[in-house]
N, C-alpha and C positions, 0 to 999 in steps of 0.2 A: 315862187313859179318860175321854173326854168324855161328855157326856149328849146325847140326841136328843129331838126331840119328833116325836110319831106325827102323821099326818094328821088325826086325828080332833080336833085342837085346836080350842078353842072361839073363841080369839081374846080372850081375857078380858084377857090382858096381865099377870097375878098374877106369873108366872115373871120377866119382864123388869123388873117394879119391885122385885122381891125379890133378883135377881142381885147379888152384892156386886162382881163385875169387869164388869158390864155387856156380857156377851157374847152376849145375846140381842135379834135384831133382828125386827122385823114386816116378813114377807114371804109368799111363798104356797108352802107352807101358811102360815096365819097368824103363826106365830114359827118362827125357825130359829136354833139354838145354834151359834155360831163356835167348832168343836173346837180351833181354835189358841190361842183366849183362854181357853176354859172351864178352871178349876182343878178341877173334878169334886168341888165341894163338896156337891153334891145339894140345897142349898136351892131350886131351882128345882122338883125333883122333889116336895119336901115342900109348896111354896107351889101346886101345880097341883091346883085343886078336883076335876078330873075325871082325875086320875092317867094322863096321857098321856105323861109325861116319864119315861125310863129310861137307865140307864148303857148306853152302847154297848159291846158286847162285841166285840173285836178277835178275828178268826180269821186264825189262822195256816195257812198251806198247809204240808203236808208236805215236807221238803227231798228233792231229787232223789236217788233211790237210786244213779244212776250220774252223777256229775258230769261 
């Protein structure tokens, strides 16, 4: 489960500085987490001073009743 940065990101860069696998890049919105490289450690969420980084919850669809 990767983490995501909300649009309200202030662009301070603390998350990118603290990320142990360097999976956070400056883009628009200011920073984006590469889900393929994220190890879900949560260091970025803890480092964010405005708390706009959260674990991304996977949504599974219901299997078809009639395959």
